Steps between C-alpha positions, in 0.01 A plus 500: 500500500670172586787436261647154452837461327620151412859451384595183315824336392567424129325161538184674622532395865398751765813650659332763714181693544398827656154609610442856615235766540145500625193406301287795608188295432356561848601628843794334673379189678212446257686500167427160340743562213788569737404197708491277194841615377652460845357153540622385158855615575502362854363167382757472220793565732362306798403198286849485353649507847252265671449243224845496341722609788640777278546837664443797273672808643260795508516862604158602623355819644179697471386483139823342373631146452809398305607136477796330334483135400816318611708270280343153513545150363302428183228307686470762775493774240221334301287457812564852629434649157161327483392655829634843402339483154172428676552816707573705186196351323282604794644851499441530124141384548457762772645765266258392226206534740620830652716672235475842668639356823759234404760475223743216424824549307684184400839488329404168342598455135256211458 
């Protein structure tokens, strides 16, 4: 199972996220659930870096990604949060469609 853990600050902003595990939906190389989760995470991080010029430090290896959102100005933070919330929304939608293969835990108090 792919597990997604989102950690938020007291204001509800994403501070960090971790994605680990394997979906087990299909064989490696043909697993559409794993591909979808990987693409959502890569797009969230890469879009933040390419569109906003904000580097998000990540530790990445086979079946594991952990990223920490840096301290930002208010405007940068709002823009980065929008892109990262889109990533989390996509991962939640994936978990809703494939609940046996993806789970999302969010520390949000909202």
